[in-house]
CHARMM internal coordinates of N, CA and C (Angstrom, degrees):
IC EDIT
DIST 1 N 1 CA 1.4474
DIST 1 CA 1 C 1.5264
ANGL 1 N 1 CA 1 C 109.14
DIST 1 C 2 N 1.3099
ANGL 1 CA 1 C 2 N 116.84
DIHE 1 N 1 CA 1 C 2 N 132.51
DIST 2 N 2 CA 1.4607
ANGL 1 C 2 N 2 CA 121.59
DIHE 1 CA 1 C 2 N 2 CA 177.49
DIST 2 CA 2 C 1.5143
ANGL 2 N 2 CA 2 C 108.15
DIHE 1 C 2 N 2 CA 2 C -86.69
DIST 2 C 3 N 1.3082
ANGL 2 CA 2 C 3 N 115.66
DIHE 2 N 2 CA 2 C 3 N 130.19
DIST 3 N 3 CA 1.4618
ANGL 2 C 3 N 3 CA 120.34
DIHE 2 CA 2 C 3 N 3 CA 179.76
DIST 3 CA 3 C 1.5219
ANGL 3 N 3 CA 3 C 108.69
DIHE 2 C 3 N 3 CA 3 C -107.05
DIST 3 C 4 N 1.3293
ANGL 3 CA 3 C 4 N 115.73
DIHE 3 N 3 CA 3 C 4 N 135.40
DIST 4 N 4 CA 1.4529
ANGL 3 C 4 N 4 CA 121.12
DIHE 3 CA 3 C 4 N 4 CA 178.86
DIST 4 CA 4 C 1.5204
ANGL 4 N 4 CA 4 C 110.85
DIHE 3 C 4 N 4 CA 4 C -77.91
DIST 4 C 5 N 1.2816
ANGL 4 CA 4 C 5 N 114.91
DIHE 4 N 4 CA 4 C 5 N 161.96
DIST 5 N 5 CA 1.4527
ANGL 4 C 5 N 5 CA 120.18
DIHE 4 CA 4 C 5 N 5 CA 176.70
DIST 5 CA 5 C 1.5278
ANGL 5 N 5 CA 5 C 109.30
DIHE 4 C 5 N 5 CA 5 C -78.87
DIST 5 C 6 N 1.3120
ANGL 5 CA 5 C 6 N 115.51
DIHE 5 N 5 CA 5 C 6 N 166.72
DIST 6 N 6 CA 1.4651
ANGL 5 C 6 N 6 CA 120.88
DIHE 5 CA 5 C 6 N 6 CA 176.80
DIST 6 CA 6 C 1.5275
ANGL 6 N 6 CA 6 C 109.59
DIHE 5 C 6 N 6 CA 6 C -59.03
DIST 6 C 7 N 1.3281
ANGL 6 CA 6 C 7 N 116.45
DIHE 6 N 6 CA 6 C 7 N -39.07
DIST 7 N 7 CA 1.4687
ANGL 6 C 7 N 7 CA 121.68
DIHE 6 CA 6 C 7 N 7 CA 178.78
DIST 7 CA 7 C 1.5244
ANGL 7 N 7 CA 7 C 111.14
DIHE 6 C 7 N 7 CA 7 C -61.64
DIST 7 C 8 N 1.3368
ANGL 7 CA 7 C 8 N 116.75
DIHE 7 N 7 CA 7 C 8 N -40.18
DIST 8 N 8 CA 1.4688
ANGL 7 C 8 N 8 CA 120.63
DIHE 7 CA 7 C 8 N 8 CA 178.56
DIST 8 CA 8 C 1.5209
ANGL 8 N 8 CA 8 C 110.93
DIHE 7 C 8 N 8 CA 8 C -65.49
DIST 8 C 9 N 1.3157
ANGL 8 CA 8 C 9 N 116.96
DIHE 8 N 8 CA 8 C 9 N -40.78
DIST 9 N 9 CA 1.4652
ANGL 8 C 9 N 9 CA 120.02
DIHE 8 CA 8 C 9 N 9 CA 179.15
DIST 9 CA 9 C 1.5247
ANGL 9 N 9 CA 9 C 111.00
DIHE 8 C 9 N 9 CA 9 C -64.58
DIST 9 C 10 N 1.3242
ANGL 9 CA 9 C 10 N 116.50
DIHE 9 N 9 CA 9 C 10 N -40.19
DIST 10 N 10 CA 1.4677
ANGL 9 C 10 N 10 CA 120.20
DIHE 9 CA 9 C 10 N 10 CA 177.49
DIST 10 CA 10 C 1.5246
ANGL 10 N 10 CA 10 C 110.78
DIHE 9 C 10 N 10 CA 10 C -63.10
DIST 10 C 11 N 1.3136
ANGL 10 CA 10 C 11 N 116.89
DIHE 10 N 10 CA 10 C 11 N -40.50
DIST 11 N 11 CA 1.4603
ANGL 10 C 11 N 11 CA 122.31
DIHE 10 CA 10 C 11 N 11 CA 178.44
DIST 11 CA 11 C 1.5295
ANGL 11 N 11 CA 11 C 110.18
DIHE 10 C 11 N 11 CA 11 C -60.21
DIST 11 C 12 N 1.3242
ANGL 11 CA 11 C 12 N 117.12
DIHE 11 N 11 CA 11 C 12 N -45.67
DIST 12 N 12 CA 1.4699
ANGL 11 C 12 N 12 CA 121.59
DIHE 11 CA 11 C 12 N 12 CA 179.86
DIST 12 CA 12 C 1.5260
ANGL 12 N 12 CA 12 C 110.21
DIHE 11 C 12 N 12 CA 12 C -66.99
DIST 12 C 13 N 1.3197
ANGL 12 CA 12 C 13 N 117.53
DIHE 12 N 12 CA 12 C 13 N -38.38
DIST 13 N 13 CA 1.4671
ANGL 12 C 13 N 13 CA 120.45
DIHE 12 CA 12 C 13 N 13 CA 178.12
DIST 13 CA 13 C 1.5335
ANGL 13 N 13 CA 13 C 111.13
DIHE 12 C 13 N 13 CA 13 C -63.44
DIST 13 C 14 N 1.3445
ANGL 13 CA 13 C 14 N 116.62
DIHE 13 N 13 CA 13 C 14 N -43.83
DIST 14 N 14 CA 1.4663
ANGL 13 C 14 N 14 CA 119.66
DIHE 13 CA 13 C 14 N 14 CA 178.08
DIST 14 CA 14 C 1.5283
ANGL 14 N 14 CA 14 C 111.05
DIHE 13 C 14 N 14 CA 14 C -62.03
DIST 14 C 15 N 1.3315
ANGL 14 CA 14 C 15 N 116.42
DIHE 14 N 14 CA 14 C 15 N -42.15
DIST 15 N 15 CA 1.4703
ANGL 14 C 15 N 15 CA 120.61
DIHE 14 CA 14 C 15 N 15 CA 178.58
DIST 15 CA 15 C 1.5271
ANGL 15 N 15 CA 15 C 110.08
DIHE 14 C 15 N 15 CA 15 C -63.44
DIST 15 C 16 N 1.3183
ANGL 15 CA 15 C 16 N 117.70
DIHE 15 N 15 CA 15 C 16 N -40.23
DIST 16 N 16 CA 1.4619
ANGL 15 C 16 N 16 CA 121.40
DIHE 15 CA 15 C 16 N 16 CA -179.85
DIST 16 CA 16 C 1.5268
ANGL 16 N 16 CA 16 C 111.21
DIHE 15 C 16 N 16 CA 16 C -66.38
DIST 16 C 17 N 1.3287
ANGL 16 CA 16 C 17 N 116.82
DIHE 16 N 16 CA 16 C 17 N -41.43
DIST 17 N 17 CA 1.4644
ANGL 16 C 17 N 17 CA 120.92
DIHE 16 CA 16 C 17 N 17 CA 177.88
DIST 17 CA 17 C 1.5211
ANGL 17 N 17 CA 17 C 110.68
DIHE 16 C 17 N 17 CA 17 C -61.55
DIST 17 C 18 N 1.3352
ANGL 17 CA 17 C 18 N 116.52
DIHE 17 N 17 CA 17 C 18 N -45.15
DIST 18 N 18 CA 1.4703
ANGL 17 C 18 N 18 CA 120.95
DIHE 17 CA 17 C 18 N 18 CA 178.83
DIST 18 CA 18 C 1.5301
ANGL 18 N 18 CA 18 C 110.52
DIHE 17 C 18 N 18 CA 18 C -64.33
DIST 18 C 19 N 1.3219
ANGL 18 CA 18 C 19 N 116.69
DIHE 18 N 18 CA 18 C 19 N -40.08
DIST 19 N 19 CA 1.4651
ANGL 18 C 19 N 19 CA 121.61
DIHE 18 CA 18 C 19 N 19 CA 179.42
DIST 19 CA 19 C 1.5252
ANGL 19 N 19 CA 19 C 111.12
DIHE 18 C 19 N 19 CA 19 C -60.69
DIST 19 C 20 N 1.3084
ANGL 19 CA 19 C 20 N 116.93
DIHE 19 N 19 CA 19 C 20 N -44.46
DIST 20 N 20 CA 1.4701
ANGL 19 C 20 N 20 CA 121.07
DIHE 19 CA 19 C 20 N 20 CA -178.15
DIST 20 CA 20 C 1.5323
ANGL 20 N 20 CA 20 C 111.82
DIHE 19 C 20 N 20 CA 20 C -65.30
DIST 20 C 21 N 1.3326
ANGL 20 CA 20 C 21 N 116.56
DIHE 20 N 20 CA 20 C 21 N -29.39
DIST 21 N 21 CA 1.4686
ANGL 20 C 21 N 21 CA 120.17
DIHE 20 CA 20 C 21 N 21 CA -177.62
DIST 21 CA 21 C 1.5273
ANGL 21 N 21 CA 21 C 113.18
DIHE 20 C 21 N 21 CA 21 C -97.58
DIST 21 C 22 N 1.3291
ANGL 21 CA 21 C 22 N 117.57
DIHE 21 N 21 CA 21 C 22 N -16.18
DIST 22 N 22 CA 1.4573
ANGL 21 C 22 N 22 CA 120.25
DIHE 21 CA 21 C 22 N 22 CA -170.94
DIST 22 CA 22 C 1.5127
ANGL 22 N 22 CA 22 C 115.04
DIHE 21 C 22 N 22 CA 22 C -107.54
DIST 22 C 23 N 1.3270
ANGL 22 CA 22 C 23 N 115.66
DIHE 22 N 22 CA 22 C 23 N -178.50
DIST 23 N 23 CA 1.4584
ANGL 22 C 23 N 23 CA 122.04
DIHE 22 CA 22 C 23 N 23 CA -173.93
DIST 23 CA 23 C 1.5276
ANGL 23 N 23 CA 23 C 115.33
DIHE 22 C 23 N 23 CA 23 C -92.10
DIST 23 C 24 N 1.3204
ANGL 23 CA 23 C 24 N 118.33
DIHE 23 N 23 CA 23 C 24 N -3.73
DIST 24 N 24 CA 1.4695
ANGL 23 C 24 N 24 CA 119.94
DIHE 23 CA 23 C 24 N 24 CA -170.42
DIST 24 CA 24 C 1.5310
ANGL 24 N 24 CA 24 C 111.78
DIHE 23 C 24 N 24 CA 24 C -110.75
DIST 24 C 25 N 1.3271
ANGL 24 CA 24 C 25 N 115.22
DIHE 24 N 24 CA 24 C 25 N 179.41
DIST 25 N 25 CA 1.4612
ANGL 24 C 25 N 25 CA 122.09
DIHE 24 CA 24 C 25 N 25 CA 178.55
DIST 25 CA 25 C 1.5232
ANGL 25 N 25 CA 25 C 110.93
DIHE 24 C 25 N 25 CA 25 C -76.89
DIST 25 C 26 N 1.3194
ANGL 25 CA 25 C 26 N 115.64
DIHE 25 N 25 CA 25 C 26 N 156.46
DIST 26 N 26 CA 1.4610
ANGL 25 C 26 N 26 CA 121.24
DIHE 25 CA 25 C 26 N 26 CA 178.73
DIST 26 CA 26 C 1.5235
ANGL 26 N 26 CA 26 C 111.19
DIHE 25 C 26 N 26 CA 26 C -54.93
DIST 26 C 27 N 1.3285
ANGL 26 CA 26 C 27 N 116.58
DIHE 26 N 26 CA 26 C 27 N -42.97
DIST 27 N 27 CA 1.4712
ANGL 26 C 27 N 27 CA 120.10
DIHE 26 CA 26 C 27 N 27 CA -176.95
DIST 27 CA 27 C 1.5315
ANGL 27 N 27 CA 27 C 111.77
DIHE 26 C 27 N 27 CA 27 C -60.41
DIST 27 C 28 N 1.3272
ANGL 27 CA 27 C 28 N 117.88
DIHE 27 N 27 CA 27 C 28 N -33.88
DIST 28 N 28 CA 1.4628
ANGL 27 C 28 N 28 CA 120.70
DIHE 27 CA 27 C 28 N 28 CA 177.76
DIST 28 CA 28 C 1.5236
ANGL 28 N 28 CA 28 C 110.99
DIHE 27 C 28 N 28 CA 28 C -62.59
DIST 28 C 29 N 1.3225
ANGL 28 CA 28 C 29 N 115.76
DIHE 28 N 28 CA 28 C 29 N -44.93
DIST 29 N 29 CA 1.4624
ANGL 28 C 29 N 29 CA 119.97
DIHE 28 CA 28 C 29 N 29 CA 179.96
DIST 29 CA 29 C 1.5275
ANGL 29 N 29 CA 29 C 111.40
DIHE 28 C 29 N 29 CA 29 C -69.77
DIST 29 C 30 N 1.3258
ANGL 29 CA 29 C 30 N 116.64
DIHE 29 N 29 CA 29 C 30 N -34.82
DIST 30 N 30 CA 1.4611
ANGL 29 C 30 N 30 CA 119.87
DIHE 29 CA 29 C 30 N 30 CA 177.27
DIST 30 CA 30 C 1.5293
ANGL 30 N 30 CA 30 C 110.42
DIHE 29 C 30 N 30 CA 30 C -64.38
DIST 30 C 31 N 1.3151
ANGL 30 CA 30 C 31 N 116.94
DIHE 30 N 30 CA 30 C 31 N -43.31
DIST 31 N 31 CA 1.4666
ANGL 30 C 31 N 31 CA 120.98
DIHE 30 CA 30 C 31 N 31 CA 176.94
DIST 31 CA 31 C 1.5267
ANGL 31 N 31 CA 31 C 110.05
DIHE 30 C 31 N 31 CA 31 C -60.98
DIST 31 C 32 N 1.3316
ANGL 31 CA 31 C 32 N 117.08
DIHE 31 N 31 CA 31 C 32 N -42.52
DIST 32 N 32 CA 1.4572
ANGL 31 C 32 N 32 CA 120.84
DIHE 31 CA 31 C 32 N 32 CA 177.85
DIST 32 CA 32 C 1.5207
ANGL 32 N 32 CA 32 C 112.11
DIHE 31 C 32 N 32 CA 32 C -60.79
DIST 32 C 33 N 1.3322
ANGL 32 CA 32 C 33 N 117.48
DIHE 32 N 32 CA 32 C 33 N -42.11
DIST 33 N 33 CA 1.4681
ANGL 32 C 33 N 33 CA 121.21
DIHE 32 CA 32 C 33 N 33 CA 178.84
DIST 33 CA 33 C 1.5294
ANGL 33 N 33 CA 33 C 111.13
DIHE 32 C 33 N 33 CA 33 C -66.81
DIST 33 C 34 N 1.3099
ANGL 33 CA 33 C 34 N 117.06
DIHE 33 N 33 CA 33 C 34 N -39.90
DIST 34 N 34 CA 1.4729
ANGL 33 C 34 N 34 CA 120.93
DIHE 33 CA 33 C 34 N 34 CA 177.45
DIST 34 CA 34 C 1.5245
ANGL 34 N 34 CA 34 C 109.50
DIHE 33 C 34 N 34 CA 34 C -63.33
DIST 34 C 35 N 1.3291
ANGL 34 CA 34 C 35 N 116.62
DIHE 34 N 34 CA 34 C 35 N -42.05
DIST 35 N 35 CA 1.4650
ANGL 34 C 35 N 35 CA 120.71
DIHE 34 CA 34 C 35 N 35 CA 177.92
DIST 35 CA 35 C 1.5257
ANGL 35 N 35 CA 35 C 111.22
DIHE 34 C 35 N 35 CA 35 C -61.11
DIST 35 C 36 N 1.3374
ANGL 35 CA 35 C 36 N 116.58
DIHE 35 N 35 CA 35 C 36 N -44.77
DIST 36 N 36 CA 1.4699
ANGL 35 C 36 N 36 CA 119.63
DIHE 35 CA 35 C 36 N 36 CA 179.48
DIST 36 CA 36 C 1.5220
ANGL 36 N 36 CA 36 C 111.71
DIHE 35 C 36 N 36 CA 36 C -63.14
DIST 36 C 37 N 1.3269
ANGL 36 CA 36 C 37 N 116.17
DIHE 36 N 36 CA 36 C 37 N -38.92
DIST 37 N 37 CA 1.4662
ANGL 36 C 37 N 37 CA 119.27
DIHE 36 CA 36 C 37 N 37 CA 177.40
DIST 37 CA 37 C 1.5349
ANGL 37 N 37 CA 37 C 110.53
DIHE 36 C 37 N 37 CA 37 C -62.93
DIST 37 C 38 N 1.3223
ANGL 37 CA 37 C 38 N 116.76
DIHE 37 N 37 CA 37 C 38 N -31.32
DIST 38 N 38 CA 1.4651
ANGL 37 C 38 N 38 CA 121.63
DIHE 37 CA 37 C 38 N 38 CA 179.47
DIST 38 CA 38 C 1.5277
ANGL 38 N 38 CA 38 C 112.03
DIHE 37 C 38 N 38 CA 38 C -80.85
DIST 38 C 39 N 1.3448
ANGL 38 CA 38 C 39 N 116.84
DIHE 38 N 38 CA 38 C 39 N -4.37
DIST 39 N 39 CA 1.4552
ANGL 38 C 39 N 39 CA 120.00
DIHE 38 CA 38 C 39 N 39 CA 177.14
DIST 39 CA 39 C 1.5159
ANGL 39 N 39 CA 39 C 115.37
DIHE 38 C 39 N 39 CA 39 C 103.14
DIST 39 C 40 N 1.3202
ANGL 39 CA 39 C 40 N 117.90
DIHE 39 N 39 CA 39 C 40 N 3.09
DIST 40 N 40 CA 1.4636
ANGL 39 C 40 N 40 CA 120.96
DIHE 39 CA 39 C 40 N 40 CA 178.66
DIST 40 CA 40 C 1.5262
ANGL 40 N 40 CA 40 C 109.95
DIHE 39 C 40 N 40 CA 40 C -77.87
DIST 40 C 41 N 1.3060
ANGL 40 CA 40 C 41 N 116.60
DIHE 40 N 40 CA 40 C 41 N 146.25
DIST 41 N 41 CA 1.4564
ANGL 40 C 41 N 41 CA 120.57
DIHE 40 CA 40 C 41 N 41 CA 177.44
DIST 41 CA 41 C 1.5214
ANGL 41 N 41 CA 41 C 111.89
DIHE 40 C 41 N 41 CA 41 C -99.74
DIST 41 C 42 N 1.3264
ANGL 41 CA 41 C 42 N 117.05
DIHE 41 N 41 CA 41 C 42 N -20.00
DIST 42 N 42 CA 1.4623
ANGL 41 C 42 N 42 CA 122.01
DIHE 41 CA 41 C 42 N 42 CA -178.46
DIST 42 CA 42 C 1.5219
ANGL 42 N 42 CA 42 C 109.62
DIHE 41 C 42 N 42 CA 42 C -140.20
DIST 42 C 43 N 1.3249
ANGL 42 CA 42 C 43 N 115.37
DIHE 42 N 42 CA 42 C 43 N 140.25
DIST 43 N 43 CA 1.4589
ANGL 42 C 43 N 43 CA 121.82
DIHE 42 CA 42 C 43 N 43 CA 173.52
DIST 43 CA 43 C 1.5203
ANGL 43 N 43 CA 43 C 107.39
DIHE 42 C 43 N 43 CA 43 C -112.32
DIST 43 C 44 N 1.3206
ANGL 43 CA 43 C 44 N 116.64
DIHE 43 N 43 CA 43 C 44 N 125.50
DIST 44 N 44 CA 1.4630
ANGL 43 C 44 N 44 CA 120.50
DIHE 43 CA 43 C 44 N 44 CA 179.35
DIST 44 CA 44 C 1.5240
ANGL 44 N 44 CA 44 C 110.14
DIHE 43 C 44 N 44 CA 44 C -79.02
DIST 44 C 45 N 1.3351
ANGL 44 CA 44 C 45 N 115.65
DIHE 44 N 44 CA 44 C 45 N 140.87
DIST 45 N 45 CA 1.4563
ANGL 44 C 45 N 45 CA 121.52
DIHE 44 CA 44 C 45 N 45 CA -179.59
DIST 45 CA 45 C 1.5179
ANGL 45 N 45 CA 45 C 109.84
DIHE 44 C 45 N 45 CA 45 C -146.17
DIST 45 C 46 N 1.3199
ANGL 45 CA 45 C 46 N 116.28
DIHE 45 N 45 CA 45 C 46 N 150.40
DIST 46 N 46 CA 1.4630
ANGL 45 C 46 N 46 CA 121.00
DIHE 45 CA 45 C 46 N 46 CA 174.43
DIST 46 CA 46 C 1.5270
ANGL 46 N 46 CA 46 C 110.99
DIHE 45 C 46 N 46 CA 46 C -93.99
DIST 46 C 47 N 1.3184
ANGL 46 CA 46 C 47 N 117.19
DIHE 46 N 46 CA 46 C 47 N -3.15
DIST 47 N 47 CA 1.4597
ANGL 46 C 47 N 47 CA 122.86
DIHE 46 CA 46 C 47 N 47 CA 177.88
DIST 47 CA 47 C 1.5296
ANGL 47 N 47 CA 47 C 107.94
DIHE 46 C 47 N 47 CA 47 C -80.22
DIST 47 C 48 N 1.3079
ANGL 47 CA 47 C 48 N 117.32
DIHE 47 N 47 CA 47 C 48 N 107.95
DIST 48 N 48 CA 1.4631
ANGL 47 C 48 N 48 CA 121.45
DIHE 47 CA 47 C 48 N 48 CA -175.21
DIST 48 CA 48 C 1.5232
ANGL 48 N 48 CA 48 C 112.67
DIHE 47 C 48 N 48 CA 48 C -63.06
DIST 48 C 49 N 1.3305
ANGL 48 CA 48 C 49 N 117.38
DIHE 48 N 48 CA 48 C 49 N -34.91
DIST 49 N 49 CA 1.4648
ANGL 48 C 49 N 49 CA 119.61
DIHE 48 CA 48 C 49 N 49 CA 177.93
DIST 49 CA 49 C 1.5262
ANGL 49 N 49 CA 49 C 110.32
DIHE 48 C 49 N 49 CA 49 C -66.78
DIST 49 C 50 N 1.3176
ANGL 49 CA 49 C 50 N 117.02
DIHE 49 N 49 CA 49 C 50 N -42.15
DIST 50 N 50 CA 1.4583
ANGL 49 C 50 N 50 CA 121.28
DIHE 49 CA 49 C 50 N 50 CA 179.82
DIST 50 CA 50 C 1.5239
ANGL 50 N 50 CA 50 C 110.57
DIHE 49 C 50 N 50 CA 50 C -69.32
DIST 50 C 51 N 1.3288
ANGL 50 CA 50 C 51 N 117.13
DIHE 50 N 50 CA 50 C 51 N -34.32
DIST 51 N 51 CA 1.4692
ANGL 50 C 51 N 51 CA 121.28
DIHE 50 CA 50 C 51 N 51 CA -179.25
DIST 51 CA 51 C 1.5242
ANGL 51 N 51 CA 51 C 111.82
DIHE 50 C 51 N 51 CA 51 C -61.55
DIST 51 C 52 N 1.3200
ANGL 51 CA 51 C 52 N 117.38
DIHE 51 N 51 CA 51 C 52 N -22.17
DIST 52 N 52 CA 1.4635
ANGL 51 C 52 N 52 CA 121.32
DIHE 51 CA 51 C 52 N 52 CA 177.97
DIST 52 CA 52 C 1.5305
ANGL 52 N 52 CA 52 C 111.83
DIHE 51 C 52 N 52 CA 52 C -81.25
DIST 52 C 53 N 1.3321
ANGL 52 CA 52 C 53 N 116.99
DIHE 52 N 52 CA 52 C 53 N -3.81
DIST 53 N 53 CA 1.4522
ANGL 52 C 53 N 53 CA 123.05
DIHE 52 CA 52 C 53 N 53 CA -179.00
DIST 53 CA 53 C 1.5276
ANGL 53 N 53 CA 53 C 109.91
DIHE 52 C 53 N 53 CA 53 C -91.70
DIST 53 C 54 N 1.3179
ANGL 53 CA 53 C 54 N 116.43
DIHE 53 N 53 CA 53 C 54 N 141.58
DIST 54 N 54 CA 1.4665
ANGL 53 C 54 N 54 CA 120.80
DIHE 53 CA 53 C 54 N 54 CA 179.64
DIST 54 CA 54 C 1.5307
ANGL 54 N 54 CA 54 C 110.65
DIHE 53 C 54 N 54 CA 54 C -56.71
DIST 54 C 55 N 1.3243
ANGL 54 CA 54 C 55 N 115.11
DIHE 54 N 54 CA 54 C 55 N 133.85
DIST 55 N 55 CA 1.4588
ANGL 54 C 55 N 55 CA 121.16
DIHE 54 CA 54 C 55 N 55 CA 179.07
DIST 55 CA 55 C 1.5157
ANGL 55 N 55 CA 55 C 113.64
DIHE 54 C 55 N 55 CA 55 C 94.20
DIST 55 C 56 N 1.3248
ANGL 55 CA 55 C 56 N 116.50
DIHE 55 N 55 CA 55 C 56 N -7.68
DIST 56 N 56 CA 1.4635
ANGL 55 C 56 N 56 CA 121.56
DIHE 55 CA 55 C 56 N 56 CA 178.99
DIST 56 CA 56 C 1.5196
ANGL 56 N 56 CA 56 C 108.63
DIHE 55 C 56 N 56 CA 56 C -123.24
DIST 56 C 57 N 1.3156
ANGL 56 CA 56 C 57 N 115.56
DIHE 56 N 56 CA 56 C 57 N 152.29
DIST 57 N 57 CA 1.4595
ANGL 56 C 57 N 57 CA 120.32
DIHE 56 CA 56 C 57 N 57 CA -178.15
DIST 57 CA 57 C 1.5180
ANGL 57 N 57 CA 57 C 109.12
DIHE 56 C 57 N 57 CA 57 C -154.09
DIST 57 C 58 N 1.3167
ANGL 57 CA 57 C 58 N 115.69
DIHE 57 N 57 CA 57 C 58 N 143.27
DIST 58 N 58 CA 1.4591
ANGL 57 C 58 N 58 CA 120.41
DIHE 57 CA 57 C 58 N 58 CA 176.14
DIST 58 CA 58 C 1.5222
ANGL 58 N 58 CA 58 C 108.52
DIHE 57 C 58 N 58 CA 58 C -85.34
DIST 58 C 59 N 1.3366
ANGL 58 CA 58 C 59 N 118.47
DIHE 58 N 58 CA 58 C 59 N 133.25
DIST 59 N 59 CA 1.4597
ANGL 58 C 59 N 59 CA 119.04
DIHE 58 CA 58 C 59 N 59 CA 178.00
DIST 59 CA 59 C 1.5191
ANGL 59 N 59 CA 59 C 109.89
DIHE 58 C 59 N 59 CA 59 C -65.62
DIST 59 C 60 N 1.2987
ANGL 59 CA 59 C 60 N 115.80
DIHE 59 N 59 CA 59 C 60 N 138.68
DIST 60 N 60 CA 1.4550
ANGL 59 C 60 N 60 CA 120.24
DIHE 59 CA 59 C 60 N 60 CA -179.73
DIST 60 CA 60 C 1.5074
ANGL 60 N 60 CA 60 C 110.03
DIHE 59 C 60 N 60 CA 60 C -154.68
DIST 60 C 61 N 1.2863
ANGL 60 CA 60 C 61 N 115.25
DIHE 60 N 60 CA 60 C 61 N -169.81
DIST 61 N 61 CA 1.4622
ANGL 60 C 61 N 61 CA 120.65
DIHE 60 CA 60 C 61 N 61 CA -177.27
DIST 61 CA 61 C 1.5225
ANGL 61 N 61 CA 61 C 111.83
DIHE 60 C 61 N 61 CA 61 C -59.37
DIST 61 C 62 N 1.3509
ANGL 61 CA 61 C 62 N 116.80
DIHE 61 N 61 CA 61 C 62 N -37.98
DIST 62 N 62 CA 1.4618
ANGL 61 C 62 N 62 CA 119.02
DIHE 61 CA 61 C 62 N 62 CA -177.30
DIST 62 CA 62 C 1.5316
ANGL 62 N 62 CA 62 C 112.74
DIHE 61 C 62 N 62 CA 62 C -74.53
DIST 62 C 63 N 1.3306
ANGL 62 CA 62 C 63 N 118.10
DIHE 62 N 62 CA 62 C 63 N -28.13
DIST 63 N 63 CA 1.4673
ANGL 62 C 63 N 63 CA 120.03
DIHE 62 CA 62 C 63 N 63 CA -179.68
DIST 63 CA 63 C 1.5168
ANGL 63 N 63 CA 63 C 111.79
DIHE 62 C 63 N 63 CA 63 C -100.94
DIST 63 C 64 N 1.3214
ANGL 63 CA 63 C 64 N 116.61
DIHE 63 N 63 CA 63 C 64 N -29.20
DIST 64 N 64 CA 1.4568
ANGL 63 C 64 N 64 CA 120.38
DIHE 63 CA 63 C 64 N 64 CA -177.23
DIST 64 CA 64 C 1.5148
ANGL 64 N 64 CA 64 C 110.80
DIHE 63 C 64 N 64 CA 64 C 70.52
DIST 64 C 65 N 1.2854
ANGL 64 CA 64 C 65 N 116.20
DIHE 64 N 64 CA 64 C 65 N 176.00
DIST 65 N 65 CA 1.4546
ANGL 64 C 65 N 65 CA 121.37
DIHE 64 CA 64 C 65 N 65 CA 177.77
DIST 65 CA 65 C 1.5174
ANGL 65 N 65 CA 65 C 108.09
DIHE 64 C 65 N 65 CA 65 C -96.06
DIST 65 C 66 N 1.3233
ANGL 65 CA 65 C 66 N 117.10
DIHE 65 N 65 CA 65 C 66 N 143.15
DIST 66 N 66 CA 1.4650
ANGL 65 C 66 N 66 CA 118.73
DIHE 65 CA 65 C 66 N 66 CA -179.87
DIST 66 CA 66 C 1.5306
ANGL 66 N 66 CA 66 C 110.64
DIHE 65 C 66 N 66 CA 66 C -65.87
DIST 66 C 67 N 1.3033
ANGL 66 CA 66 C 67 N 115.84
DIHE 66 N 66 CA 66 C 67 N 141.67
DIST 67 N 67 CA 1.4600
ANGL 66 C 67 N 67 CA 121.01
DIHE 66 CA 66 C 67 N 67 CA 178.14
DIST 67 CA 67 C 1.5206
ANGL 67 N 67 CA 67 C 111.07
DIHE 66 C 67 N 67 CA 67 C -107.24
DIST 67 C 68 N 1.3255
ANGL 67 CA 67 C 68 N 116.02
DIHE 67 N 67 CA 67 C 68 N -14.92
DIST 68 N 68 CA 1.4713
ANGL 67 C 68 N 68 CA 120.24
DIHE 67 CA 67 C 68 N 68 CA 177.43
DIST 68 CA 68 C 1.5219
ANGL 68 N 68 CA 68 C 108.04
DIHE 67 C 68 N 68 CA 68 C -157.29
DIST 68 C 69 N 1.3091
ANGL 68 CA 68 C 69 N 115.32
DIHE 68 N 68 CA 68 C 69 N 165.95
DIST 69 N 69 CA 1.4573
ANGL 68 C 69 N 69 CA 120.82
DIHE 68 CA 68 C 69 N 69 CA 175.75
DIST 69 CA 69 C 1.5132
ANGL 69 N 69 CA 69 C 107.91
DIHE 68 C 69 N 69 CA 69 C -85.83
DIST 69 C 70 N 1.3178
ANGL 69 CA 69 C 70 N 116.48
DIHE 69 N 69 CA 69 C 70 N 126.69
DIST 70 N 70 CA 1.4543
ANGL 69 C 70 N 70 CA 118.92
DIHE 69 CA 69 C 70 N 70 CA 179.19
DIST 70 CA 70 C 1.5232
ANGL 70 N 70 CA 70 C 110.25
DIHE 69 C 70 N 70 CA 70 C -79.58
DIST 70 C 71 N 1.2957
ANGL 70 CA 70 C 71 N 115.52
DIHE 70 N 70 CA 70 C 71 N 154.68
DIST 71 N 71 CA 1.4495
ANGL 70 C 71 N 71 CA 120.66
DIHE 70 CA 70 C 71 N 71 CA 179.60
DIST 71 CA 71 C 1.5151
ANGL 71 N 71 CA 71 C 108.67
DIHE 70 C 71 N 71 CA 71 C -104.41
DIST 71 C 72 N 1.3329
ANGL 71 CA 71 C 72 N 116.58
DIHE 71 N 71 CA 71 C 72 N 141.73
DIST 72 N 72 CA 1.4768
ANGL 71 C 72 N 72 CA 119.33
DIHE 71 CA 71 C 72 N 72 CA -178.88
DIST 72 CA 72 C 1.4970
ANGL 72 N 72 CA 72 C 113.47
DIHE 71 C 72 N 72 CA 72 C -62.48
END
COOR INIT
IC SEED 1 N 1 CA 1 C
IC BUILD
């Protein structure tokens, strides 16, 4: 059995807490937490309800679509 690190468990706990309080699926919040751990400040989403949540944003004319993955 592979055991996660303490940091991984904290990441999943934060995603679960956000999921219980927010409008989106658990996987959306987990992706957002993984992105933040990687140094991203915003996670793009097409879910309009989630886009209204801090740390998430809907891609649009002002942000554009990503053309590459940024490095921390």
